C-alpha positions in Angstrom: -36.8 -46.9 16.0 -35.7 -43.1 16.3 -34.2 -42.1 12.9 -31.1 -40.5 13.6 -30.7 -38.4 10.0 -33.7 -35.8 11.0 -31.9 -34.4 14.3 -29.6 -31.8 13.6 -26.5 -31.9 14.2 -24.5 -29.7 17.3 -21.5 -28.8 15.2 -23.2 -28.0 11.7 -23.9 -25.2 10.5 -27.7 -24.3 9.8 -28.7 -22.8 6.0 -29.8 -19.5 8.3 -26.1 -19.4 10.3 -24.2 -20.1 7.0 -26.2 -16.9 5.4 -25.6 -14.9 8.6 -22.1 -15.8 9.0 -21.3 -14.6 5.1 -23.4 -11.9 5.5 -21.3 -10.6 8.4 -18.1 -11.0 6.9 -19.6 -9.1 3.5 -20.3 -5.5 5.8 -17.5 -6.8 7.9 -14.5 -7.1 4.6 -16.9 -3.8 2.8 -16.4 -1.8 6.5 -13.5 -2.2 6.6 -12.2 -1.4 3.1 -14.6 2.7 3.4 -12.3 2.5 6.8 -9.3 2.1 5.0 -10.0 4.1 1.5 -11.3 7.0 4.5 -7.9 7.2 5.6 -4.7 10.2 4.7 -1.7 9.5 2.1 0.8 10.3 4.4 2.9 9.1 1.8 5.6 12.5 1.2 7.4 11.1 -2.5 10.8 12.2 -3.8 10.5 15.3 -5.8 9.8 14.3 -9.0 12.9 14.6 -11.0 12.3 15.9 -14.3 10.8 19.3 -11.7 13.8 20.9 -11.8 14.1 20.6 -15.2 11.0 22.0 -16.0 11.6 25.5 -13.7 15.0 25.3 -14.9 13.2 25.6 -18.7 11.1 28.4 -17.5 13.6 30.2 -16.0 15.6 30.2 -19.5 12.0 31.4 -21.6 12.1 34.1 -19.2 15.6 34.8 -19.0 16.2 34.9 -23.5 13.2 37.3 -23.8 14.2 39.4 -20.9 17.9 39.4 -23.3 15.8 41.2 -26.1 16.7 44.3 -24.1 19.9 44.2 -24.8 20.6 42.9 -28.1 17.7 43.3 -30.2 19.8 42.3 -33.0 19.0 39.0 -32.2 15.4 39.4 -31.4 14.3 36.4 -34.0 16.7 34.1 -32.6 16.4 35.0 -28.6 11.9 34.8 -29.3 13.3 31.3 -30.9 14.5 30.4 -27.6 12.0 31.1 -25.3 9.6 29.5 -27.1 11.5 26.3 -27.5 12.1 26.6 -23.9 8.6 27.1 -22.6 7.4 24.0 -25.3 10.0 22.4 -23.7 9.1 23.1 -19.7 5.5 22.9 -21.1 6.6 18.6 -22.4 8.1 18.5 -18.7 4.8 19.1 -17.0 2.6 17.1 -18.6 4.6 14.6 -18.1 5.0 14.7 -14.9 1.5 15.7 -14.6 1.5 12.0 -17.0 2.8 10.0 -14.2 1.2 11.8 -11.4 -2.2 11.1 -12.3 -5.9 13.1 -13.0 -8.8 12.3 -11.7 -12.0 12.1 -14.1 -12.9 15.2 -13.1 -9.9 17.0 -14.5 -7.8 17.6 -10.9 -4.6 15.9 -9.4 -4.5 14.4 -6.6 -2.1 15.2 -3.7 1.0 14.9 -4.4 3.0 15.5 -1.4 6.9 16.0 -2.0 9.8 16.4 -0.1 11.8 20.7 -0.7 13.8 19.9 -4.0 17.9 20.2 -2.0 20.0 19.4 -5.4 19.5 21.1 -8.8 20.6 24.6 -11.1 20.0 27.7 -8.8 16.8 27.9 -10.9 15.2 26.1 -8.6 17.1 28.0 -5.2 14.8 31.5 -6.4 11.6 29.2 -7.0 10.8 31.9 -9.0 11.2 31.4 -13.4 10.6 36.0 -13.6 12.9 38.0 -15.7 16.1 39.0 -13.9 16.4 42.6 -12.5 19.2 43.2 -15.4 18.0 41.0 -18.9 21.7 39.1 -18.7 23.9 39.0 -21.9 24.1 36.1 -24.4 26.9 35.4 -22.9 24.9 34.5 -19.5 22.2 33.2 -21.5 24.9 31.1 -23.5 26.3 30.1 -20.0 22.6 29.0 -19.4 21.9 27.2 -22.0 24.2 25.6 -21.8 25.0 24.6 -17.8 20.4 23.1 -18.8 21.9 20.8 -21.8 24.2 19.2 -19.7 21.1 19.3 -16.6 20.0 16.8 -19.0 21.7 15.5 -20.2 23.2 13.7 -17.2 19.9 13.1 -15.2 18.6 11.2 -19.1 21.6 9.1 -18.6 20.4 8.4 -14.8 16.3 7.9 -16.3 15.3 4.7 -18.8 11.6 5.0 -21.8 9.9 8.2 -22.7 11.3 10.4 -20.0 14.8 10.0 -20.5 14.3 9.9 -24.5 12.5 13.8 -23.6 15.5 15.1 -21.9 17.9 14.2 -24.2 15.8 16.1 -27.3 16.3 19.0 -24.4 19.3 18.7 -24.1 20.5 18.1 -27.7 18.0 21.4 -28.4 19.8 23.4 -25.9 23.0 22.9 -27.6 22.1 23.8 -30.7 20.7 27.2 -29.0 23.8 28.1 -26.9 25.8 26.3 -30.4 24.1 27.9 -33.4 21.4 30.9 -32.3 23.6 32.7 -30.1 26.8 32.3 -32.5 
């Protein structure tokens, strides 16, 4: 009587077929992952809300430096304002870069954003170059008051470190406009 224990069953996988199937699935998963990794990032992000604040801070620093020509007797106060607003811009840029990320080689990823349609007038001009005519002390005071207000408004809309950073910048602008330029 023949034993059916040693006859292969037609519906079962033998070891060789199972290994081939697992190997093929592994290669397929790796190929799919590689193809997905090669696709471009077509996502267009919203502009970072801190970017407009950075541009405004650089414009304020340039305006304070230019105002030294109009009021050389206020050189110390204007130089302090320019240095602080530059430090604000640098802190904002550091936070923006932290959120975007940096690769191991120090380069930043491509991070496409929409055009910023709102924000201070410094964003519209797109330049932190000093104006042709140096601003008066009153004009600089008004710029700093506007920077204080926009930083405070944005701080209320954000949370965590970003809100604290903007609140600190707002307070510094208030001191600059209310104390250093009086």
